[in-house]
Each structure stands twice: as structure tokens, then as C-alpha cells.
Backbone as CSV, one residue per row, in Angstrom:
resi,resn,N_x,N_y,N_z,CA_x,CA_y,CA_z,C_x,C_y,C_z
1,MET,83.996,22.536,85.355,83.392,23.001,84.523,84.093,22.955,83.300
2,GLN,83.435,23.189,82.214,84.164,22.267,80.654,85.284,23.588,80.666
3,ASN,85.238,24.662,80.459,85.923,25.464,79.876,86.418,26.651,81.132
4,LEU,86.493,25.862,82.087,87.533,26.229,83.478,86.676,27.658,84.103
5,SER,88.367,28.688,83.820,87.778,29.841,84.620,88.125,31.088,83.617
6,VAL,87.610,32.102,83.687,87.923,33.294,83.066,89.379,33.765,83.366
7,ALA,90.041,33.397,84.545,91.309,33.620,84.767,92.589,32.751,83.789
8,TYR,91.685,31.341,83.672,92.343,30.709,82.856,92.376,30.609,81.503
9,ARG,91.003,31.146,80.865,90.817,31.697,79.423,91.887,33.317,79.409
10,LEU,92.246,33.591,80.444,92.913,34.515,79.797,94.160,34.891,79.898
11,ARG,94.708,34.127,80.883,96.419,34.336,80.982,97.073,32.407,81.317
12,GLU,96.316,31.650,81.192,96.884,29.854,81.299,96.573,29.347,80.093
13,LEU,96.501,29.814,78.774,96.124,28.751,78.058,97.528,28.293,77.611
14,ARG,97.048,27.068,77.086,97.714,26.371,76.443,97.853,26.685,74.892
15,PRO,98.630,25.960,74.220,99.454,26.695,72.989,98.031,25.786,71.855
16,GLY,97.788,26.551,70.976,96.462,26.261,70.391,95.127,26.427,70.767
17,GLU,95.043,26.469,72.103,93.490,26.577,72.842,92.582,28.121,72.517
18,PRO,91.655,28.123,72.394,91.580,29.812,71.743,90.804,30.811,72.547
19,VAL,91.725,32.068,72.491,91.330,32.868,73.708,90.191,33.373,73.936
20,LEU,89.794,34.251,74.886,88.346,34.946,74.525,88.042,36.082,73.857
21,ASP,87.447,35.658,72.834,86.877,36.743,71.783,86.016,37.638,72.512
22,TRP,86.189,39.023,72.232,85.556,39.909,72.741,83.951,40.007,72.950
23,PRO,83.084,38.994,71.875,81.809,39.418,72.316,81.767,37.943,73.539
24,THR,82.445,37.510,73.884,82.548,36.249,74.967,82.779,37.134,76.279
25,ARG,83.580,38.013,76.192,83.777,39.094,77.478,83.027,40.120,77.574
26,LYS,82.383,40.594,76.784,80.914,41.089,77.125,79.753,40.400,77.676
27,ARG,79.917,38.854,77.228,78.850,38.065,77.575,78.842,38.004,78.751
28,VAL,80.652,37.743,79.566,80.779,37.053,81.130,80.783,38.495,81.735
29,ALA,81.204,39.652,81.005,80.677,40.721,82.122,79.983,40.964,82.368
30,LEU,77.991,40.808,81.552,76.768,41.129,82.109,76.140,39.590,82.719
31,GLY,76.702,38.193,82.094,76.157,37.167,83.057,76.653,37.351,84.241
32,THR,77.837,37.774,84.874,78.475,37.883,86.184,77.798,38.794,87.052
33,ALA,77.640,40.202,86.405,76.576,41.488,87.029,75.087,40.640,87.293
34,ARG,74.969,40.156,86.096,73.200,39.171,87.040,73.417,37.861,87.882
35,GLY,74.391,37.712,87.697,74.606,36.571,88.832,74.907,37.565,90.308
36,LEU,75.890,38.628,90.411,75.754,38.953,91.602,74.559,39.877,92.480
37,GLU,74.063,40.048,90.739,72.175,40.680,91.596,71.979,39.756,92.301
38,TYR,71.412,38.483,91.322,70.543,37.921,92.168,70.871,37.443,93.440
39,LEU,72.629,37.442,93.875,73.281,37.169,95.102,72.398,38.000,96.230
40,HIS,72.850,39.242,95.289,72.463,40.626,96.386,70.689,40.778,96.991
41,GLU,70.357,40.605,95.802,69.163,41.631,96.205,67.878,40.587,95.670
42,GLN,68.124,39.578,95.482,66.896,38.347,94.884,66.952,36.857,95.780
43,CYS,68.312,36.965,96.249,68.339,35.740,97.195,68.118,36.551,98.643
44,ASN,67.573,35.075,99.708,66.568,35.788,100.890,67.400,34.225,101.869
45,PRO,68.049,34.443,102.747,68.966,36.121,102.740,69.930,35.862,101.973
46,ARG,70.145,37.603,101.506,70.842,38.130,100.858,72.852,37.216,100.848
47,ILE,73.190,37.247,100.066,74.760,36.388,99.954,75.572,37.776,99.614
48,ILE,76.798,37.761,100.553,78.264,38.395,99.948,78.788,37.537,99.558
49,HIS,79.711,37.410,98.270,80.231,36.460,97.772,82.028,36.765,98.505
50,ARG,82.445,37.704,98.590,83.593,38.285,99.396,85.295,37.873,98.501
51,ASP,85.217,36.928,97.445,86.159,36.895,96.535,86.460,36.878,95.165
52,VAL,85.729,38.007,94.839,85.060,37.831,93.278,86.330,38.369,92.676
53,LYS,86.131,37.691,91.412,88.036,37.544,90.570,87.509,37.107,89.444
54,ALA,88.731,36.831,88.450,88.507,36.431,87.041,88.824,34.765,87.382
55,ALA,89.371,34.195,88.418,89.775,32.640,88.999,88.845,32.464,88.895
56,ASN,87.327,33.322,89.615,86.471,32.662,90.395,85.029,32.700,89.574
57,ILE,85.334,33.600,88.788,84.089,33.418,87.406,84.409,31.980,86.485
58,LEU,83.200,30.838,86.698,83.719,29.606,85.822,83.147,30.342,84.305
59,LEU,83.210,28.868,83.695,82.685,28.610,82.374,82.210,27.403,81.759
60,ASP,81.025,27.369,81.723,80.212,26.655,80.879,80.841,26.401,79.628
61,GLY,79.849,24.896,79.114,80.556,24.478,77.813,80.011,26.051,76.688
62,ASP,79.050,26.709,77.152,78.962,27.749,75.983,79.607,28.931,76.567
63,PHE,80.393,28.516,77.009,81.434,30.102,77.626,80.431,30.900,78.511
64,GLU,79.144,30.622,78.888,78.417,30.994,79.720,79.025,31.426,81.335
65,PRO,78.765,32.222,81.871,79.928,32.329,83.406,78.933,32.230,84.282
66,VAL,79.191,31.735,85.445,78.817,31.006,86.845,79.809,31.524,87.823
67,VAL,79.267,31.941,88.648,79.922,32.423,89.767,80.029,31.391,90.718
68,GLY,81.471,31.312,91.000,81.827,30.161,91.578,82.620,29.984,92.693
69,ASP,83.329,29.242,93.756,84.265,29.284,94.875,83.195,30.505,95.695
70,PHE,82.381,29.571,96.520,81.564,30.485,98.098,82.168,29.920,99.533
71,GLY,83.697,29.890,99.083,84.609,29.781,100.228,84.420,30.673,101.313
72,LEU,84.303,31.512,100.615,84.516,33.193,101.862,82.914,33.572,101.726
73,ALA,82.332,33.113,101.478,80.422,33.929,100.946,79.896,33.972,102.538
74,LYS,79.097,34.831,102.765,78.345,34.940,104.030,76.701,35.447,103.558
75,LEU,76.108,34.965,104.639,74.753,35.139,104.504,74.835,36.902,105.062
76,VAL,73.983,37.686,104.651,73.600,38.845,104.920,72.781,39.061,106.449
77,ASP,72.898,39.346,107.285,71.530,39.092,108.157,71.453,40.270,108.644
78,VAL,70.561,41.337,108.330,70.348,42.805,108.257,70.534,43.329,110.020
79,ARG,70.125,42.213,111.019,70.363,42.342,111.987,71.948,42.960,112.804
80,ASN,73.348,41.827,112.250,73.876,41.594,112.451,74.824,42.904,112.075
81,THR,75.804,44.011,113.027,76.468,44.362,112.799,78.252,44.183,113.276
82,THR,78.066,42.982,113.565,79.493,42.480,113.441,80.990,42.694,112.776
83,VAL,82.144,43.266,112.618,82.993,43.282,111.964,84.115,42.349,111.510
84,THR,84.149,41.811,110.977,85.149,40.385,110.726,86.418,40.925,111.005
85,THR,86.878,39.922,112.035,88.741,40.618,112.377,89.442,39.915,111.445
86,GLN,89.429,39.181,110.721,90.068,38.580,109.634,90.060,39.018,108.106
87,VAL,90.377,39.497,107.783,90.326,39.873,106.647,90.648,39.024,105.182
88,ARG,89.572,38.476,104.411,89.744,37.446,103.758,89.776,37.925,102.266
89,GLY,90.262,37.034,100.992,90.336,37.048,99.519,91.312,37.642,99.036
90,THR,91.761,38.398,97.771,92.624,38.488,97.502,93.187,39.565,97.148
91,MET,94.542,40.141,97.537,95.082,41.280,97.081,94.745,41.730,95.734
92,GLY,94.253,42.688,95.457,94.176,43.669,94.395,92.918,43.786,94.209
93,HIS,92.032,42.584,94.695,90.669,42.595,94.455,89.791,42.770,95.443
94,ILE,90.570,43.107,96.674,89.932,43.865,97.925,89.255,45.041,98.115
95,ALA,88.591,45.395,98.765,88.099,47.244,99.015,88.899,47.494,99.644
96,PRO,88.938,48.828,99.687,89.994,49.552,100.849,88.984,49.739,102.038
97,GLU,87.293,50.006,102.619,87.150,49.557,103.686,87.159,48.567,104.325
98,TYR,87.389,47.552,103.068,87.366,46.101,104.105,88.943,46.189,104.778
99,LEU,89.788,46.092,103.643,91.059,46.304,104.384,91.162,46.736,105.699
100,SER,90.718,47.892,105.562,90.765,48.896,106.961,90.123,48.305,108.100
101,THR,89.095,47.812,107.873,87.835,48.090,108.755,87.315,46.768,109.056
102,GLY,87.932,46.163,108.319,86.914,44.790,108.356,85.556,44.551,108.109
103,LYS,85.298,45.572,107.561,83.469,45.361,107.567,83.206,44.789,105.750
104,SER,82.797,43.947,105.623,82.076,43.947,104.044,81.029,43.612,103.855
105,SER,80.399,44.100,102.767,79.136,44.438,102.673,78.605,43.964,100.749
106,GLU,77.849,43.912,100.474,77.383,43.765,98.815,78.099,44.827,98.215
107,ARG,78.966,46.106,98.632,79.664,47.341,97.990,81.115,46.536,97.642
108,THR,81.135,45.777,98.604,83.259,45.174,98.336,82.722,43.907,97.431
109,ASP,82.078,43.471,97.140,81.312,42.486,96.118,81.655,43.845,95.035
110,ILE,81.176,44.644,94.800,81.175,45.288,93.229,82.454,45.494,93.425
111,PHE,83.304,46.079,94.644,84.649,46.693,93.878,85.261,45.340,93.107
112,GLY,85.570,44.235,93.969,85.694,43.076,92.975,85.687,42.945,91.860
113,TYR,84.301,43.053,91.289,83.623,43.215,90.167,84.488,43.617,89.368
114,GLY,84.066,45.337,89.788,85.040,46.538,88.761,86.498,45.899,88.734
115,ILE,87.202,45.209,89.146,88.535,44.696,89.329,88.311,43.527,87.992
116,MET,87.336,42.581,88.542,87.311,41.711,87.286,87.148,42.216,85.830
117,LEU,86.460,42.921,85.751,86.097,43.684,85.031,87.280,44.548,84.091
118,LEU,88.482,44.800,84.834,89.693,45.443,84.100,90.262,44.588,83.713
119,GLU,90.358,43.339,84.481,90.750,41.584,83.979,90.615,41.453,82.875
120,LEU,89.073,41.607,82.420,88.714,40.789,81.128,89.086,41.794,80.071
121,VAL,89.169,43.018,80.286,89.562,44.283,79.050,91.408,44.169,78.903
122,THR,92.043,43.953,80.055,93.725,43.778,79.818,94.394,42.627,79.699
123,GLY,93.242,41.744,80.350,94.447,40.174,80.355,94.791,40.400,81.605
124,GLN,95.203,41.224,82.053,96.409,41.253,83.892,96.018,41.108,84.723
125,ARG,96.317,40.733,85.630,96.780,40.271,86.771,96.380,41.586,87.609
126,ALA,95.436,41.663,88.713,95.357,42.865,89.515,95.954,43.712,90.112
127,ILE,97.331,42.665,90.294,98.437,42.836,91.171,99.277,42.531,89.880
128,ASP,100.679,43.234,89.798,101.583,42.693,88.506,103.140,43.835,89.049
129,PHE,103.860,43.482,89.647,105.234,43.493,90.266,105.869,43.947,88.867
130,SER,105.745,43.325,87.790,106.690,43.401,86.662,106.496,44.840,85.925
131,ARG,105.092,45.116,86.626,104.858,46.783,85.977,105.963,47.642,86.664
132,LEU,106.554,47.895,87.649,107.880,48.627,88.022,108.704,48.401,87.322
133,GLU,109.193,47.661,86.389,110.411,47.452,85.364,110.185,48.726,84.413
134,GLU,108.771,49.195,84.481,108.642,50.405,82.930,108.103,51.302,84.064
135,GLU,108.269,51.286,85.248,107.798,52.764,85.659,105.802,52.530,85.910
136,ASP,105.453,51.609,85.510,104.389,51.678,85.853,103.350,51.640,86.958
137,ASP,102.499,51.614,87.546,101.816,51.208,88.834,101.373,49.453,88.493
138,VAL,101.664,49.001,90.169,101.804,47.632,90.862,100.120,47.491,90.439
139,LEU,99.465,48.458,91.076,97.626,48.213,90.699,97.126,48.179,89.797
140,LEU,96.459,47.358,88.513,95.823,47.142,87.676,95.125,48.519,87.510
141,LEU,94.177,48.757,88.860,93.655,49.704,88.663,93.836,51.055,88.727
142,ASP,95.280,51.727,89.404,95.959,52.628,89.026,96.133,52.390,87.535
143,HIS,97.221,51.362,87.326,97.589,52.169,85.825,96.328,52.163,84.964
144,VAL,94.983,51.976,84.822,93.999,51.739,84.153,93.461,53.144,84.261
145,LYS,93.816,53.965,85.279,93.448,55.082,85.689,94.026,56.016,85.295
146,LYS,95.225,55.724,85.083,96.121,56.835,84.706,96.464,56.882,83.094
147,LEU,95.957,55.715,82.618,95.909,55.775,81.133,94.263,56.343,80.656
148,GLN,93.611,56.509,81.559,92.539,56.295,80.900,92.548,58.172,81.334
149,ARG,92.788,59.079,82.062,92.868,60.036,82.546,93.654,60.728,80.895
150,GLU,94.823,59.497,80.339,95.955,60.097,79.094,95.420,59.920,78.093
151,LYS,93.822,59.546,77.773,93.196,59.062,77.026,93.940,57.634,75.835
152,ARG,94.413,56.976,76.702,95.220,55.918,76.032,95.216,54.421,76.510
153,LEU,93.643,54.189,76.329,92.936,53.098,77.001,93.128,52.400,75.933
154,ASP,93.669,52.031,74.633,93.988,50.949,73.658,95.462,50.757,73.776
155,VAL,96.106,50.954,74.478,97.458,50.475,74.867,97.509,49.619,75.750
156,ILE,96.135,49.606,76.504,95.762,48.648,77.392,95.264,47.357,77.474
157,VAL,94.386,47.378,76.131,93.487,46.061,75.961,94.668,45.115,75.628
158,ASP,93.836,44.296,75.933,94.734,42.525,76.063,95.159,42.230,74.142
159,CYS,96.287,42.427,73.871,97.134,41.979,72.886,96.374,40.716,72.342
160,ASN,96.293,40.111,73.435,95.245,38.960,72.670,94.060,38.397,71.940
161,LEU,93.569,39.831,71.992,92.336,39.982,71.415,92.736,40.827,69.786
162,LYS,94.105,40.787,69.446,94.592,41.732,68.004,93.485,42.453,67.495
163,LYS,93.437,43.040,67.704,92.529,44.316,67.666,91.296,44.360,67.134
164,ASN,90.629,42.932,67.259,89.049,43.046,67.395,88.289,43.193,68.640
165,TYR,88.275,44.404,68.998,87.081,44.783,69.567,86.795,46.197,69.462
166,VAL,85.610,46.763,69.818,85.036,47.671,69.405,85.457,48.982,70.860
167,ILE,86.706,49.999,70.575,86.786,50.497,71.396,85.892,51.242,72.274
168,GLY,84.557,51.451,71.522,83.896,52.215,72.491,83.087,51.707,73.265
169,GLU,83.298,49.983,73.001,82.470,49.259,74.122,83.669,48.879,74.974
170,VAL,85.304,49.342,74.828,85.811,48.872,75.986,86.159,50.795,76.703
171,GLU,85.696,51.334,76.062,85.699,52.470,76.683,84.259,52.510,77.784
172,MET,83.251,52.137,77.571,82.275,51.729,78.364,82.465,50.756,79.413
173,ILE,83.221,49.400,79.222,83.545,48.454,80.116,84.264,49.286,81.296
174,VAL,85.660,50.120,81.037,86.379,50.642,81.408,85.751,51.478,82.849
175,GLN,84.617,52.311,82.084,84.081,53.470,82.625,83.104,52.987,84.199
176,ILE,82.837,51.833,83.484,81.658,50.711,84.420,82.835,50.349,85.474
177,ALA,83.496,49.824,85.440,84.488,49.501,86.602,84.897,50.450,87.671
178,LEU,85.493,52.078,86.686,85.557,52.500,87.609,85.067,53.255,88.615
179,LEU,83.504,53.179,87.731,82.770,53.401,88.628,82.456,52.358,89.840
180,CYS,82.577,50.841,89.931,82.366,50.008,90.817,83.737,50.038,91.850
181,THR,84.935,50.725,91.491,86.122,50.680,92.403,86.001,52.049,93.005
182,GLN,85.057,52.405,93.268,85.089,54.154,93.866,85.402,54.070,95.220
183,ALA,86.559,54.865,95.576,87.201,54.737,97.219,86.035,54.512,98.331
184,SER,84.757,55.455,98.053,83.856,55.239,99.322,82.522,54.174,98.362
185,PRO,82.305,53.512,99.482,81.867,52.238,99.302,80.110,52.714,98.898
186,GLU,79.816,53.840,99.361,78.336,54.823,98.989,78.466,55.331,97.647
187,ASP,79.432,55.615,96.807,78.936,55.940,95.694,79.567,55.139,94.982
188,ARG,79.348,53.799,95.156,79.703,52.649,93.963,78.139,51.943,93.879
189,PRO,78.020,51.689,92.427,76.582,50.882,92.168,76.142,50.128,92.741
190,ALA,74.827,50.003,93.189,74.207,47.996,93.173,74.489,47.980,91.846
191,MET,74.421,46.055,92.296,74.740,45.522,91.280,73.498,45.679,89.838
192,SER,71.728,45.578,90.328,71.171,46.188,89.849,71.651,47.449,88.347
193,GLU,72.010,48.493,89.173,72.247,49.208,88.440,73.576,49.120,87.592
194,VAL,74.390,48.827,88.255,75.485,47.718,86.916,74.811,46.998,85.822
195,VAL,73.896,46.367,85.708,73.196,45.430,84.559,72.446,46.400,83.929
196,ARG,72.071,47.276,84.507,71.315,48.505,83.872,72.381,49.255,82.422
197,MET,73.892,49.688,83.243,74.334,50.266,82.525,75.494,49.757,81.323
198,LEU,75.504,48.437,82.028,76.024,47.340,80.620,75.378,47.209,79.716
199,GLU,73.661,47.425,79.643,72.829,47.125,78.851,72.302,48.883,78.114
200,GLY,72.762,49.636,78.368,72.786,50.965,77.643,72.306,51.731,78.481
201,GLU,71.677,51.944,79.645,71.342,52.886,80.280,71.838,53.332,81.742
202,GLY,71.753,54.935,81.729,72.020,55.221,82.687,73.386,56.047,82.892
203,LEU,74.506,55.193,82.341,75.863,55.276,82.239,76.710,56.539,82.029
204,ALA,75.738,57.428,81.457,76.513,58.625,80.657,76.275,59.585,81.857
205,GLU,74.705,59.602,82.820,74.885,60.516,84.189,75.843,60.141,85.368
206,ARG,76.105,58.843,85.469,76.857,58.413,86.332,78.296,58.861,85.882
207,TRP,78.743,58.937,84.849,79.942,58.854,84.358,80.128,59.877,84.631
208,GLU,79.144,61.015,84.195,79.944,62.610,84.354,80.159,63.202,85.743
209,GLU,79.038,62.088,86.719,79.652,62.472,88.103,80.661,62.068,88.703
210,TRP,81.242,60.848,88.264,82.654,60.621,88.635,83.820,61.457,88.248
211,GLN,83.484,61.987,86.793,84.477,62.708,86.336,84.750,63.868,87.027
212,HIS,83.592,64.617,87.734,83.404,65.778,88.535,84.544,65.589,89.791
213,VAL,84.152,64.333,90.602,84.526,63.860,91.683,86.091,63.497,91.677
214,GLU,86.552,63.065,90.507,88.065,62.347,90.165,88.503,63.540,90.055
215,VAL,88.070,64.847,89.334,88.591,66.022,89.168,89.171,66.834,90.436
216,ALA,88.089,66.779,91.567,88.406,67.039,92.563,89.146,66.480,94.111
217,THR,88.929,65.460,93.593,89.932,64.664,94.224,91.366,64.678,93.677
218,ARG,91.278,65.213,92.560,92.862,65.053,91.908,93.898,66.034,92.313
219,GLU,92.775,67.275,92.405,92.923,68.838,93.061,93.734,69.123,94.155
220,ASP,92.935,68.791,94.962,92.753,67.977,96.249,94.544,67.700,96.767
221,TYR,94.462,66.315,95.705,95.718,65.782,96.524,96.886,66.557,95.670
222,GLU,96.348,66.959,94.643,97.640,67.930,94.008,98.155,69.117,94.953
223,ARG,96.989,70.022,95.536,97.336,70.841,96.663,97.724,70.444,98.117
224,LEU,97.717,69.383,98.116,97.850,68.923,99.465,99.924,68.446,99.127
225,GLN,100.552,67.792,98.201,101.391,67.689,97.770,102.419,68.954,97.156
226,ARG,101.733,70.369,97.169,102.361,71.266,97.337,102.720,71.937,98.171
227,ARG,101.776,71.506,99.132,101.585,72.079,100.678,102.616,71.537,101.425
228,MET,103.145,70.105,101.037,103.882,69.294,101.250,105.415,69.822,100.862
229,ASN,105.373,69.906,99.890,107.270,70.490,99.378,107.229,71.656,99.580
230,TRP,107.044,72.767,99.873,106.703,73.830,100.209,106.888,73.699,102.093
231,GLY,106.260,73.121,102.546,106.956,72.729,103.927,108.299,72.009,103.529
232,GLU,108.797,71.103,102.854,110.136,70.532,102.945,111.128,71.496,102.557
233,ASP,111.201,72.601,101.741,112.026,73.333,101.279,111.925,74.199,102.071
234,SER,110.448,75.130,102.899,110.916,75.719,103.769,112.042,75.229,104.972
235,MET,111.812,74.059,105.343,112.971,73.095,106.559,114.080,73.286,106.041
236,ASN,114.136,73.077,104.625,115.548,72.498,104.459,116.539,74.507,103.824
237,ASN,115.579,75.521,103.654,115.838,76.618,103.765,116.439,77.187,105.184
238,GLN,115.590,76.859,105.748,116.282,77.081,107.386,117.497,75.995,107.984
239,ASP,116.955,75.278,107.948,118.392,74.567,107.348,119.849,74.866,107.386
240,ALA,119.634,75.204,106.266,120.995,76.224,105.266,121.221,77.548,105.907
241,ILE,120.211,77.973,106.409,120.488,79.553,106.991,121.298,79.412,108.535
242,GLU,120.585,77.917,109.101,121.062,77.914,110.354,123.021,77.591,110.444
243,LEU,122.798,76.598,108.841,124.418,76.167,109.322,124.972,77.379,108.905
244,SER,124.748,78.253,107.919,125.578,79.044,107.388,125.580,80.353,108.774
245,GLY,125.031,80.308,109.492,125.318,81.348,111.010,126.154,80.748,111.445
246,GLY,126.280,79.329,112.078,126.945,79.229,112.834,128.376,78.833,112.015
247,ARG,129.084,79.437,111.213,130.197,79.630,111.026,131.301,80.626,111.908
């Protein structure tokens, strides 16, 4: 492809080569969604790509996206319920249920697509251990979630854009990315719904649902943490009592 891949344009440019501007990134997001919608819903048999990421989204001479590298793809046979014993793909882009069960579906592609959206917004890799130096999350998804909760998305936008973007559009794409990367595959939108949301239809309702679920999940996690901390404190106190009683 004339303009190589999205990953190249985000992170591997040579001096003097132009960066992907914001309108082009939006076009890549929508064009990739339409490509995956075709694979998932219009091909017969349907196709699961299984390695959706910025490096596998190629760019033609007009910077139009083309979904490439079908080396890990598989045809979907509705009668086949076998599970893959060897998980394949790229760490940071692999859906949690695929890692834990070896079972892939269209929803695993949707998870990878959501991570690719975060790559488009941030210009960063899905996993970056250098973030540990600043006590940030290694996983891009967790890092963005934290900043989204803190309403600080502006600090994560690719600095190569030099503020030439619309923050409302950034928020929209991040919201869609977080919907696509929900832990439960059943909660992720189908690609046809992703296309509609990118075109301005149905995101508000979906996002409100996500926020309710996210708040409940976080509260459950915090309650569990408090119980674990209380249990540790109780054990430490008991140890202290036993030690003092033995003197």
C-alpha cells in the first residue's frame, strides 16, 4: 500500500513525512468499521480477522483504510463450536475471553477495533512499559479509562496533532472505543452499530448504559478491596495479640 499502515503513520514516520491529521484519523475509524462490518455481517461465510490493530490497517494513495493481513483470519461456520487451543494475535489487542477460553468471535475483532481507535486518538501502543516510569497503566485501555474518569482526555491526545482536533469528536471516539472494549463480549456493539454511532446515531443511549455499568463495577471492586484490607488488618491484629500474649 502506498501509504503503508496506520501504525507506521502514527509512530514510525521519517523526518519530513506528514502526520495523520485529525480528519484522516476519523476517516480511518469509519472506513475500518465499515470494512469489519462487511466481513462480519455481509460475507458468506462470515470472516473473523482475529488480529485487528493499527499495524494491520493499510492506507492507499488517498489515505483510505484497507483491512489487511488475514493470516490469522478464520471463516465462521455456525455449526462449528470448537475452541482454538492456541491463542493467536497481538498482546494488548486480544479480547479477555479469547485469552481465557481460546474462543474467538466477531466480538473479539470488535475489542481489537476499540483498541485501534485508542491508538488513533493517542498515537501510542496498546502496551507500553515506559508508562510505568510515570506510575501510569501499562495497558493503553486502562490508562485511557483512568483519564476519562478524571475528565482529562485532552492530555492523552497525540501531541503530533498540535491541538488541531475537536475535543468533542475525541470524546466521541473514546466513548465508542470503551464500548467496544467492554469485558463481556455480549455487551460490545456489533460493527453495524459502531458504524451508526460513528455517523452520529445511538451513542448517547449506549454511553449512558456503559457509565451505569462501569460505576457499579467500580463500586463492587472497591467494596471487595475494603473487605480484603479489613481481613488483612484483622489478621495482623490477631498476630500482634498472640505475640504480646506469649511473652
